[in-house]
PQR file of N, CA, C, O and H, with PARSE charges and radii, in Angstrom:
ATOM      1  N   MET A   1     102.310 134.012  44.765 -0.4000 1.5000
ATOM      2  CA  MET A   1     101.683 135.315  44.582 -0.0000 2.0000
ATOM      3  C   MET A   1     100.502 135.178  43.633  0.5500 1.7000
ATOM      4  O   MET A   1     100.597 134.523  42.595 -0.5500 1.4000
ATOM      5  N   GLN A   2      99.417 135.786  43.991 -0.4000 1.5000
ATOM      6  CA  GLN A   2      98.187 135.725  43.208 -0.0000 2.0000
ATOM      7  C   GLN A   2      98.114 136.928  42.272  0.5500 1.7000
ATOM      8  O   GLN A   2      98.488 138.033  42.663 -0.5500 1.4000
ATOM      9  H   GLN A   2      99.340 136.318  44.835  0.4000 1.0000
ATOM     10  N   THR A   3      97.637 136.728  41.036 -0.4000 1.5000
ATOM     11  CA  THR A   3      97.458 137.825  40.106 -0.0000 2.0000
ATOM     12  C   THR A   3      96.009 138.284  40.163  0.5500 1.7000
ATOM     13  O   THR A   3      95.093 137.488  39.959 -0.5500 1.4000
ATOM     14  H   THR A   3      97.333 135.829  40.719  0.4000 1.0000
ATOM     15  N   LEU A   4      95.804 139.558  40.440 -0.4000 1.5000
ATOM     16  CA  LEU A   4      94.457 140.122  40.527 -0.0000 2.0000
ATOM     17  C   LEU A   4      94.298 141.249  39.526  0.5500 1.7000
ATOM     18  O   LEU A   4      95.269 141.896  39.134 -0.5500 1.4000
ATOM     19  H   LEU A   4      96.549 140.205  40.605  0.4000 1.0000
ATOM     20  N   THR A   5      93.062 141.473  39.120 -0.4000 1.5000
ATOM     21  CA  THR A   5      92.722 142.570  38.229 -0.0000 2.0000
ATOM     22  C   THR A   5      91.960 143.615  39.034  0.5500 1.7000
ATOM     23  O   THR A   5      91.082 143.272  39.825 -0.5500 1.4000
ATOM     24  H   THR A   5      92.273 140.947  39.439  0.4000 1.0000
ATOM     25  N   CYS A   6      92.288 144.869  38.838 -0.4000 1.5000
ATOM     26  CA  CYS A   6      91.647 145.964  39.562 -0.0000 2.0000
ATOM     27  C   CYS A   6      90.150 146.002  39.260  0.5500 1.7000
ATOM     28  O   CYS A   6      89.759 146.013  38.092 -0.5500 1.4000
ATOM     29  H   CYS A   6      93.002 145.147  38.196  0.4000 1.0000
ATOM     30  N   PRO A   7      89.297 146.022  40.308 -0.5600 1.5000
ATOM     31  CA  PRO A   7      87.856 146.086  40.071  0.2800 2.0000
ATOM     32  C   PRO A   7      87.403 147.460  39.569  0.5500 1.7000
ATOM     33  O   PRO A   7      86.274 147.601  39.101 -0.5500 1.4000
ATOM     34  N   LYS A   8      88.265 148.466  39.659 -0.4000 1.5000
ATOM     35  CA  LYS A   8      87.911 149.826  39.224 -0.0000 2.0000
ATOM     36  C   LYS A   8      88.257 150.077  37.760  0.5500 1.7000
ATOM     37  O   LYS A   8      87.445 150.624  37.013 -0.5500 1.4000
ATOM     38  H   LYS A   8      89.183 148.351  40.039  0.4000 1.0000
ATOM     39  N   CYS A   9      89.483 149.673  37.342 -0.4000 1.5000
ATOM     40  CA  CYS A   9      89.927 150.008  35.981 -0.0000 2.0000
ATOM     41  C   CYS A   9      90.427 148.806  35.181  0.5500 1.7000
ATOM     42  O   CYS A   9      90.825 148.963  34.027 -0.5500 1.4000
ATOM     43  H   CYS A   9      90.142 149.230  37.948  0.4000 1.0000
ATOM     44  N   GLN A  10      90.415 147.607  35.773 -0.4000 1.5000
ATOM     45  CA  GLN A  10      90.806 146.348  35.121 -0.0000 2.0000
ATOM     46  C   GLN A  10      92.295 146.199  34.853  0.5500 1.7000
ATOM     47  O   GLN A  10      92.683 145.280  34.132 -0.5500 1.4000
ATOM     48  H   GLN A  10      90.091 147.480  36.711  0.4000 1.0000
ATOM     49  N   ALA A  11      93.149 147.063  35.402 -0.4000 1.5000
ATOM     50  CA  ALA A  11      94.598 146.915  35.253 -0.0000 2.0000
ATOM     51  C   ALA A  11      95.105 145.859  36.240  0.5500 1.7000
ATOM     52  O   ALA A  11      94.365 145.435  37.127 -0.5500 1.4000
ATOM     53  H   ALA A  11      92.833 147.810  35.988  0.4000 1.0000
ATOM     54  N   GLN A  12      96.349 145.439  36.088 -0.4000 1.5000
ATOM     55  CA  GLN A  12      96.937 144.442  36.980 -0.0000 2.0000
ATOM     56  C   GLN A  12      97.257 145.072  38.332  0.5500 1.7000
ATOM     57  O   GLN A  12      97.688 146.222  38.408 -0.5500 1.4000
ATOM     58  H   GLN A  12      96.950 145.784  35.367  0.4000 1.0000
ATOM     59  N   MET A  13      97.036 144.291  39.409 -0.4000 1.5000
ATOM     60  CA  MET A  13      97.327 144.767  40.755 -0.0000 2.0000
ATOM     61  C   MET A  13      98.614 144.119  41.252  0.5500 1.7000
ATOM     62  O   MET A  13      98.921 142.984  40.889 -0.5500 1.4000
ATOM     63  H   MET A  13      96.686 143.357  39.348  0.4000 1.0000
ATOM     64  N   GLN A  14      99.376 144.850  42.092 -0.4000 1.5000
ATOM     65  CA  GLN A  14     100.640 144.375  42.635 -0.0000 2.0000
ATOM     66  C   GLN A  14     100.465 144.040  44.116  0.5500 1.7000
ATOM     67  O   GLN A  14      99.830 144.795  44.852 -0.5500 1.4000
ATOM     68  H   GLN A  14      99.127 145.772  42.387  0.4000 1.0000
ATOM     69  N   GLU A  15     101.028 142.905  44.555 -0.4000 1.5000
ATOM     70  CA  GLU A  15     100.948 142.520  45.958 -0.0000 2.0000
ATOM     71  C   GLU A  15     101.923 143.349  46.790  0.5500 1.7000
ATOM     72  O   GLU A  15     103.028 143.657  46.345 -0.5500 1.4000
ATOM     73  H   GLU A  15     101.544 142.291  43.957  0.4000 1.0000
ATOM     74  N   GLY A  16     101.502 143.706  47.997 -0.4000 1.5000
ATOM     75  CA  GLY A  16     102.362 144.442  48.917 -0.0000 2.0000
ATOM     76  C   GLY A  16     101.784 144.352  50.319  0.5500 1.7000
ATOM     77  O   GLY A  16     100.990 143.458  50.611 -0.5500 1.4000
ATOM     78  H   GLY A  16     100.604 143.456  48.359  0.4000 1.0000
ATOM     79  N   PHE A  17     102.179 145.274  51.185 -0.4000 1.5000
ATOM     80  CA  PHE A  17     101.640 145.306  52.538 -0.0000 2.0000
ATOM     81  C   PHE A  17     101.751 146.724  53.074  0.5500 1.7000
ATOM     82  O   PHE A  17     102.457 147.559  52.508 -0.5500 1.4000
ATOM     83  H   PHE A  17     102.824 146.000  50.948  0.4000 1.0000
ATOM     84  N   ILE A  18     101.048 146.990  54.169 -0.4000 1.5000
ATOM     85  CA  ILE A  18     101.101 148.287  54.835 -0.0000 2.0000
ATOM     86  C   ILE A  18     101.886 148.069  56.130  0.5500 1.7000
ATOM     87  O   ILE A  18     101.381 147.423  57.049 -0.5500 1.4000
ATOM     88  H   ILE A  18     100.474 146.312  54.629  0.4000 1.0000
ATOM     89  N   PRO A  19     103.116 148.594  56.221 -0.5600 1.5000
ATOM     90  CA  PRO A  19     103.933 148.330  57.393  0.2800 2.0000
ATOM     91  C   PRO A  19     103.434 149.071  58.635  0.5500 1.7000
ATOM     92  O   PRO A  19     102.861 150.157  58.549 -0.5500 1.4000
ATOM     93  N   VAL A  20     103.668 148.458  59.771 -0.4000 1.5000
ATOM     94  CA  VAL A  20     103.382 149.051  61.067 -0.0000 2.0000
ATOM     95  C   VAL A  20     104.723 149.140  61.780  0.5500 1.7000
ATOM     96  O   VAL A  20     105.470 148.163  61.822 -0.5500 1.4000
ATOM     97  H   VAL A  20     104.133 147.576  59.841  0.4000 1.0000
ATOM     98  N   TYR A  21     105.031 150.290  62.334 -0.4000 1.5000
ATOM     99  CA  TYR A  21     106.314 150.453  63.015 -0.0000 2.0000
ATOM    100  C   TYR A  21     106.112 150.403  64.525  0.5500 1.7000
ATOM    101  O   TYR A  21     105.504 151.294  65.118 -0.5500 1.4000
ATOM    102  H   TYR A  21     104.425 151.084  62.301  0.4000 1.0000
ATOM    103  N   ALA A  22     106.630 149.355  65.123 -0.4000 1.5000
ATOM    104  CA  ALA A  22     106.587 149.205  66.572 -0.0000 2.0000
ATOM    105  C   ALA A  22     108.036 149.065  67.015  0.5500 1.7000
ATOM    106  O   ALA A  22     108.671 150.052  67.386 -0.5500 1.4000
ATOM    107  H   ALA A  22     107.124 148.632  64.641  0.4000 1.0000
ATOM    108  N   LYS A  23     108.554 147.867  66.980 -0.4000 1.5000
ATOM    109  CA  LYS A  23     109.973 147.611  67.221 -0.0000 2.0000
ATOM    110  C   LYS A  23     110.569 147.208  65.885  0.5500 1.7000
ATOM    111  O   LYS A  23     111.015 146.075  65.706 -0.5500 1.4000
ATOM    112  H   LYS A  23     108.039 147.065  66.678  0.4000 1.0000
ATOM    113  N   GLY A  24     110.574 148.142  64.955 -0.4000 1.5000
ATOM    114  CA  GLY A  24     110.993 147.862  63.589 -0.0000 2.0000
ATOM    115  C   GLY A  24     109.760 147.616  62.733  0.5500 1.7000
ATOM    116  O   GLY A  24     108.669 147.438  63.275 -0.5500 1.4000
ATOM    117  H   GLY A  24     110.212 149.062  65.100  0.4000 1.0000
ATOM    118  N   PRO A  25     109.902 147.600  61.401 -0.5600 1.5000
ATOM    119  CA  PRO A  25     108.746 147.417  60.523  0.2800 2.0000
ATOM    120  C   PRO A  25     108.109 146.045  60.692  0.5500 1.7000
ATOM    121  O   PRO A  25     108.799 145.033  60.818 -0.5500 1.4000
ATOM    122  N   GLN A  26     106.786 146.030  60.691 -0.4000 1.5000
ATOM    123  CA  GLN A  26     106.014 144.806  60.794 -0.0000 2.0000
ATOM    124  C   GLN A  26     104.835 144.894  59.828  0.5500 1.7000
ATOM    125  O   GLN A  26     104.488 145.980  59.362 -0.5500 1.4000
ATOM    126  H   GLN A  26     106.226 146.851  60.589  0.4000 1.0000
ATOM    127  N   VAL A  27     104.229 143.760  59.531 -0.4000 1.5000
ATOM    128  CA  VAL A  27     103.058 143.716  58.668 -0.0000 2.0000
ATOM    129  C   VAL A  27     101.818 143.974  59.510  0.5500 1.7000
ATOM    130  O   VAL A  27     101.703 143.455  60.620 -0.5500 1.4000
ATOM    131  H   VAL A  27     104.511 142.878  59.909  0.4000 1.0000
ATOM    132  N   SER A  28     100.875 144.784  58.983 -0.4000 1.5000
ATOM    133  CA  SER A  28      99.606 145.006  59.668 -0.0000 2.0000
ATOM    134  C   SER A  28      98.888 143.680  59.845  0.5500 1.7000
ATOM    135  O   SER A  28      99.078 142.760  59.049 -0.5500 1.4000
ATOM    136  H   SER A  28     100.968 145.206  58.081  0.4000 1.0000
ATOM    137  N   ARG A  29      98.066 143.573  60.880 -0.4000 1.5000
ATOM    138  CA  ARG A  29      97.334 142.333  61.140 -0.0000 2.0000
ATOM    139  C   ARG A  29      95.861 142.629  61.345  0.5500 1.7000
ATOM    140  O   ARG A  29      95.481 143.712  61.791 -0.5500 1.4000
ATOM    141  H   ARG A  29      97.912 144.320  61.526  0.4000 1.0000
ATOM    142  N   TRP A  30      95.034 141.637  61.006 -0.4000 1.5000
ATOM    143  CA  TRP A  30      93.592 141.723  61.140 -0.0000 2.0000
ATOM    144  C   TRP A  30      93.177 140.949  62.377  0.5500 1.7000
ATOM    145  O   TRP A  30      93.692 139.863  62.640 -0.5500 1.4000
ATOM    146  H   TRP A  30      95.343 140.758  60.643  0.4000 1.0000
ATOM    147  N   ALA A  31      92.229 141.519  63.150 -0.4000 1.5000
ATOM    148  CA  ALA A  31      91.694 140.830  64.320 -0.0000 2.0000
ATOM    149  C   ALA A  31      90.175 140.881  64.256  0.5500 1.7000
ATOM    150  O   ALA A  31      89.604 141.904  63.879 -0.5500 1.4000
ATOM    151  H   ALA A  31      91.811 142.401  62.936  0.4000 1.0000
ATOM    152  N   ALA A  32      89.521 139.791  64.619 -0.4000 1.5000
ATOM    153  CA  ALA A  32      88.058 139.738  64.617 -0.0000 2.0000
ATOM    154  C   ALA A  32      87.499 140.625  65.723  0.5500 1.7000
ATOM    155  O   ALA A  32      88.148 140.853  66.743 -0.5500 1.4000
ATOM    156  H   ALA A  32      89.985 138.960  64.925  0.4000 1.0000
ATOM    157  N   GLY A  33      86.296 141.117  65.506 -0.4000 1.5000
ATOM    158  CA  GLY A  33      85.618 141.897  66.531 -0.0000 2.0000
ATOM    159  C   GLY A  33      85.874 143.381  66.405  0.5500 1.7000
ATOM    160  O   GLY A  33      86.314 143.860  65.360 -0.5500 1.4000
ATOM    161  H   GLY A  33      85.768 140.932  64.677  0.4000 1.0000
ATOM    162  N   THR A  34      85.597 144.109  67.479 -0.4000 1.5000
ATOM    163  CA  THR A  34      85.796 145.554  67.484 -0.0000 2.0000
ATOM    164  C   THR A  34      86.899 145.911  68.470  0.5500 1.7000
ATOM    165  O   THR A  34      87.191 145.154  69.395 -0.5500 1.4000
ATOM    166  H   THR A  34      85.240 143.719  68.328  0.4000 1.0000
ATOM    167  N   LEU A  35      87.503 147.066  68.262 -0.4000 1.5000
ATOM    168  CA  LEU A  35      88.573 147.524  69.131 -0.0000 2.0000
ATOM    169  C   LEU A  35      87.980 147.998  70.450  0.5500 1.7000
ATOM    170  O   LEU A  35      87.103 148.861  70.471 -0.5500 1.4000
ATOM    171  H   LEU A  35      87.266 147.681  67.510  0.4000 1.0000
ATOM    172  N   LYS A  36      88.458 147.436  71.537 -0.4000 1.5000
ATOM    173  CA  LYS A  36      88.011 147.832  72.868 -0.0000 2.0000
ATOM    174  C   LYS A  36      89.175 148.545  73.547  0.5500 1.7000
ATOM    175  O   LYS A  36      90.269 147.990  73.645 -0.5500 1.4000
ATOM    176  H   LYS A  36      89.170 146.735  71.521  0.4000 1.0000
ATOM    177  N   PRO A  37      88.948 149.775  74.017 -0.5600 1.5000
ATOM    178  CA  PRO A  37      90.034 150.500  74.677  0.2800 2.0000
ATOM    179  C   PRO A  37      90.617 149.680  75.822  0.5500 1.7000
ATOM    180  O   PRO A  37      89.883 149.100  76.623 -0.5500 1.4000
ATOM    181  N   SER A  38      91.937 149.639  75.888 -0.4000 1.5000
ATOM    182  CA  SER A  38      92.605 148.851  76.906 -0.0000 2.0000
ATOM    183  C   SER A  38      93.981 149.436  77.154  0.5500 1.7000
ATOM    184  O   SER A  38      94.629 149.930  76.231 -0.5500 1.4000
ATOM    185  H   SER A  38      92.533 150.110  75.238  0.4000 1.0000
ATOM    186  N   PHE A  39      94.424 149.381  78.393 -0.4000 1.5000
ATOM    187  CA  PHE A  39      95.762 149.834  78.741 -0.0000 2.0000
ATOM    188  C   PHE A  39      96.805 148.970  78.035  0.5500 1.7000
ATOM    189  O   PHE A  39      97.875 149.457  77.670 -0.5500 1.4000
ATOM    190  H   PHE A  39      93.898 148.980  79.142  0.4000 1.0000
ATOM    191  N   PHE A  40      96.493 147.696  77.846 -0.4000 1.5000
ATOM    192  CA  PHE A  40      97.414 146.756  77.203 -0.0000 2.0000
ATOM    193  C   PHE A  40      97.041 146.492  75.759  0.5500 1.7000
ATOM    194  O   PHE A  40      97.146 145.354  75.302 -0.5500 1.4000
ATOM    195  H   PHE A  40      95.623 147.301  78.143  0.4000 1.0000
ATOM    196  N   TRP A  41      96.607 147.515  75.019 -0.4000 1.5000
ATOM    197  CA  TRP A  41      96.246 147.459  73.603 -0.0000 2.0000
ATOM    198  C   TRP A  41      95.087 146.515  73.412  0.5500 1.7000
ATOM    199  O   TRP A  41      94.071 146.689  74.085 -0.5500 1.4000
ATOM    200  H   TRP A  41      96.523 148.440  75.390  0.4000 1.0000
ATOM    201  N   LEU A  42      95.163 145.536  72.549 -0.4000 1.5000
ATOM    202  CA  LEU A  42      94.041 144.632  72.282 -0.0000 2.0000
ATOM    203  C   LEU A  42      93.986 143.448  73.229  0.5500 1.7000
ATOM    204  O   LEU A  42      92.930 142.839  73.397 -0.5500 1.4000
ATOM    205  H   LEU A  42      95.988 145.394  72.002  0.4000 1.0000
ATOM    206  N   GLY A  43      95.093 143.118  73.842 -0.4000 1.5000
ATOM    207  CA  GLY A  43      95.132 141.945  74.697 -0.0000 2.0000
ATOM    208  C   GLY A  43      95.020 140.648  73.904  0.5500 1.7000
ATOM    209  O   GLY A  43      94.641 139.616  74.457 -0.5500 1.4000
ATOM    210  H   GLY A  43      95.952 143.613  73.706  0.4000 1.0000
ATOM    211  N   LEU A  44      95.345 140.689  72.617 -0.4000 1.5000
ATOM    212  CA  LEU A  44      95.277 139.496  71.771 -0.0000 2.0000
ATOM    213  C   LEU A  44      96.675 138.983  71.486  0.5500 1.7000
ATOM    214  O   LEU A  44      97.607 139.766  71.300 -0.5500 1.4000
ATOM    215  H   LEU A  44      95.654 141.528  72.167  0.4000 1.0000
ATOM    216  N   GLY A  45      96.818 137.678  71.451 -0.4000 1.5000
ATOM    217  CA  GLY A  45      98.080 137.099  71.019 -0.0000 2.0000
ATOM    218  C   GLY A  45      98.131 137.106  69.499  0.5500 1.7000
ATOM    219  O   GLY A  45      97.092 137.143  68.841 -0.5500 1.4000
ATOM    220  H   GLY A  45      96.061 137.042  71.602  0.4000 1.0000
ATOM    221  N   ARG A  46      99.316 137.072  68.951 -0.4000 1.5000
ATOM    222  CA  ARG A  46      99.458 137.075  67.494 -0.0000 2.0000
ATOM    223  C   ARG A  46      98.785 135.871  66.850  0.5500 1.7000
ATOM    224  O   ARG A  46      98.432 135.925  65.672 -0.5500 1.4000
ATOM    225  H   ARG A  46     100.161 137.042  69.486  0.4000 1.0000
ATOM    226  N   SER A  47      98.598 134.788  67.597 -0.4000 1.5000
ATOM    227  CA  SER A  47      97.969 133.598  67.026 -0.0000 2.0000
ATOM    228  C   SER A  47      96.507 133.860  66.665  0.5500 1.7000
ATOM    229  O   SER A  47      95.951 133.138  65.837 -0.5500 1.4000
ATOM    230  H   SER A  47      98.884 134.744  68.554  0.4000 1.0000
ATOM    231  N   LYS A  48      95.868 134.870  67.262 -0.4000 1.5000
ATOM    232  CA  LYS A  48      94.473 135.182  66.963 -0.0000 2.0000
ATOM    233  C   LYS A  48      94.348 136.210  65.845  0.5500 1.7000
ATOM    234  O   LYS A  48      93.237 136.538  65.429 -0.5500 1.4000
ATOM    235  H   LYS A  48      96.319 135.456  67.935  0.4000 1.0000
ATOM    236  N   MET A  49      95.477 136.721  65.353 -0.4000 1.5000
ATOM    237  CA  MET A  49      95.451 137.735  64.305 -0.0000 2.0000
ATOM    238  C   MET A  49      96.000 137.162  63.000  0.5500 1.7000
ATOM    239  O   MET A  49      96.815 136.240  63.002 -0.5500 1.4000
ATOM    240  H   MET A  49      96.379 136.455  65.691  0.4000 1.0000
ATOM    241  N   ARG A  50      95.536 137.730  61.889 -0.4000 1.5000
ATOM    242  CA  ARG A  50      95.980 137.280  60.567 -0.0000 2.0000
ATOM    243  C   ARG A  50      96.727 138.407  59.865  0.5500 1.7000
ATOM    244  O   ARG A  50      96.287 139.556  59.913 -0.5500 1.4000
ATOM    245  H   ARG A  50      94.874 138.479  61.887  0.4000 1.0000
ATOM    246  N   PRO A  51      97.848 138.103  59.214 -0.5600 1.5000
ATOM    247  CA  PRO A  51      98.570 139.123  58.453  0.2800 2.0000
ATOM    248  C   PRO A  51      97.698 139.648  57.314  0.5500 1.7000
ATOM    249  O   PRO A  51      96.945 138.896  56.696 -0.5500 1.4000
ATOM    250  N   ILE A  52      97.810 140.927  57.050 -0.4000 1.5000
ATOM    251  CA  ILE A  52      97.039 141.555  55.974 -0.0000 2.0000
ATOM    252  C   ILE A  52      97.923 141.680  54.735  0.5500 1.7000
ATOM    253  O   ILE A  52      99.037 142.199  54.810 -0.5500 1.4000
ATOM    254  H   ILE A  52      98.423 141.538  57.552  0.4000 1.0000
ATOM    255  N   VAL A  53      97.423 141.206  53.602 -0.4000 1.5000
ATOM    256  CA  VAL A  53      98.088 141.372  52.310 -0.0000 2.0000
ATOM    257  C   VAL A  53      97.296 142.423  51.550  0.5500 1.7000
ATOM    258  O   VAL A  53      96.073 142.324  51.446 -0.5500 1.4000
ATOM    259  H   VAL A  53      96.518 140.785  53.541  0.4000 1.0000
ATOM    260  N   THR A  54      97.973 143.418  51.025 -0.4000 1.5000
ATOM    261  CA  THR A  54      97.309 144.498  50.299 -0.0000 2.0000
ATOM    262  C   THR A  54      97.791 144.520  48.856  0.5500 1.7000
ATOM    263  O   THR A  54      98.988 144.417  48.590 -0.5500 1.4000
ATOM    264  H   THR A  54      98.967 143.498  51.110  0.4000 1.0000
ATOM    265  N   TYR A  55      96.852 144.655  47.932 -0.4000 1.5000
ATOM    266  CA  TYR A  55      97.176 144.758  46.506 -0.0000 2.0000
ATOM    267  C   TYR A  55      96.912 146.182  46.058  0.5500 1.7000
ATOM    268  O   TYR A  55      95.930 146.799  46.469 -0.5500 1.4000
ATOM    269  H   TYR A  55      95.880 144.738  48.149  0.4000 1.0000
ATOM    270  N   ARG A  56      97.812 146.715  45.192 -0.4000 1.5000
ATOM    271  CA  ARG A  56      97.691 148.072  44.667 -0.0000 2.0000
ATOM    272  C   ARG A  56      97.608 148.008  43.154  0.5500 1.7000
ATOM    273  O   ARG A  56      98.395 147.321  42.505 -0.5500 1.4000
ATOM    274  H   ARG A  56      98.610 146.214  44.858  0.4000 1.0000
ATOM    275  N   CYS A  57      96.645 148.733  42.601 -0.4000 1.5000
ATOM    276  CA  CYS A  57      96.503 148.792  41.145 -0.0000 2.0000
ATOM    277  C   CYS A  57      97.668 149.582  40.562  0.5500 1.7000
ATOM    278  O   CYS A  57      97.980 150.677  41.029 -0.5500 1.4000
ATOM    279  H   CYS A  57      96.005 149.291  43.129  0.4000 1.0000
ATOM    280  N   SER A  58      98.306 149.023  39.545 -0.4000 1.5000
ATOM    281  CA  SER A  58      99.455 149.675  38.917 -0.0000 2.0000
ATOM    282  C   SER A  58      99.042 150.890  38.087  0.5500 1.7000
ATOM    283  O   SER A  58      99.888 151.714  37.739 -0.5500 1.4000
ATOM    284  H   SER A  58      98.053 148.133  39.166  0.4000 1.0000
ATOM    285  N   ALA A  59      97.759 151.011  37.767 -0.4000 1.5000
ATOM    286  CA  ALA A  59      97.295 152.130  36.941 -0.0000 2.0000
ATOM    287  C   ALA A  59      96.647 153.243  37.777  0.5500 1.7000
ATOM    288  O   ALA A  59      97.056 154.401  37.684 -0.5500 1.4000
ATOM    289  H   ALA A  59      97.072 150.342  38.050  0.4000 1.0000
ATOM    290  N   CYS A  60      95.643 152.903  38.589 -0.4000 1.5000
ATOM    291  CA  CYS A  60      94.884 153.942  39.293 -0.0000 2.0000
ATOM    292  C   CYS A  60      95.225 154.072  40.778  0.5500 1.7000
ATOM    293  O   CYS A  60      94.795 155.029  41.423 -0.5500 1.4000
ATOM    294  H   CYS A  60      95.310 151.962  38.665  0.4000 1.0000
ATOM    295  N   GLY A  61      95.997 153.120  41.334 -0.4000 1.5000
ATOM    296  CA  GLY A  61      96.409 153.204  42.727 -0.0000 2.0000
ATOM    297  C   GLY A  61      95.413 152.652  43.733  0.5500 1.7000
ATOM    298  O   GLY A  61      95.659 152.730  44.937 -0.5500 1.4000
ATOM    299  H   GLY A  61      96.346 152.344  40.810  0.4000 1.0000
ATOM    300  N   TYR A  62      94.298 152.098  43.279 -0.4000 1.5000
ATOM    301  CA  TYR A  62      93.292 151.516  44.171 -0.0000 2.0000
ATOM    302  C   TYR A  62      93.928 150.435  45.028  0.5500 1.7000
ATOM    303  O   TYR A  62      94.711 149.628  44.527 -0.5500 1.4000
ATOM    304  H   TYR A  62      94.098 152.035  42.302  0.4000 1.0000
ATOM    305  N   LEU A  63      93.595 150.408  46.330 -0.4000 1.5000
ATOM    306  CA  LEU A  63      94.115 149.382  47.244 -0.0000 2.0000
ATOM    307  C   LEU A  63      92.997 148.435  47.653  0.5500 1.7000
ATOM    308  O   LEU A  63      91.869 148.862  47.903 -0.5500 1.4000
ATOM    309  H   LEU A  63      92.959 151.063  46.737  0.4000 1.0000
ATOM    310  N   GLU A  64      93.318 147.145  47.719 -0.4000 1.5000
ATOM    311  CA  GLU A  64      92.379 146.142  48.196 -0.0000 2.0000
ATOM    312  C   GLU A  64      93.156 145.205  49.116  0.5500 1.7000
ATOM    313  O   GLU A  64      94.208 144.686  48.743 -0.5500 1.4000
ATOM    314  H   GLU A  64      94.234 146.799  47.516  0.4000 1.0000
ATOM    315  N   SER A  65      92.626 144.993  50.327 -0.4000 1.5000
ATOM    316  CA  SER A  65      93.323 144.199  51.331 -0.0000 2.0000
ATOM    317  C   SER A  65      92.600 142.889  51.619  0.5500 1.7000
ATOM    318  O   SER A  65      91.375 142.804  51.541 -0.5500 1.4000
ATOM    319  H   SER A  65      91.772 145.414  50.630  0.4000 1.0000
ATOM    320  N   PHE A  66      93.393 141.866  51.954 -0.4000 1.5000
ATOM    321  CA  PHE A  66      92.873 140.538  52.298 -0.0000 2.0000
ATOM    322  C   PHE A  66      93.604 140.048  53.536  0.5500 1.7000
ATOM    323  O   PHE A  66      94.760 140.406  53.762 -0.5500 1.4000
ATOM    324  H   PHE A  66      94.389 141.935  52.017  0.4000 1.0000
ATOM    325  N   ALA A  67      92.938 139.237  54.331 -0.4000 1.5000
ATOM    326  CA  ALA A  67      93.560 138.576  55.477 -0.0000 2.0000
ATOM    327  C   ALA A  67      93.402 137.074  55.264  0.5500 1.7000
ATOM    328  O   ALA A  67      92.518 136.448  55.850 -0.5500 1.4000
ATOM    329  H   ALA A  67      91.999 138.946  54.148  0.4000 1.0000
ATOM    330  N   PRO A  68      94.272 136.490  54.411 -0.5600 1.5000
ATOM    331  CA  PRO A  68      94.132 135.075  54.066  0.2800 2.0000
ATOM    332  C   PRO A  68      94.344 134.147  55.265  0.5500 1.7000
ATOM    333  O   PRO A  68      94.256 132.927  55.124 -0.5500 1.4000
TER
END
């Protein structure tokens, strides 16, 4: 786990994630490009997407997300 400082108020940020509910809770994922309407959603395999890690400031609540 990485320790980050809030860019807004300089307090410590906590690691977390934003869950997505499909077939049970899942971690949000990042995909390159733009969303193209499709009957089959994005048509991307999970191998082309990266899990999103989100940090929340313990003082002001600011959120910052990364797709490592």
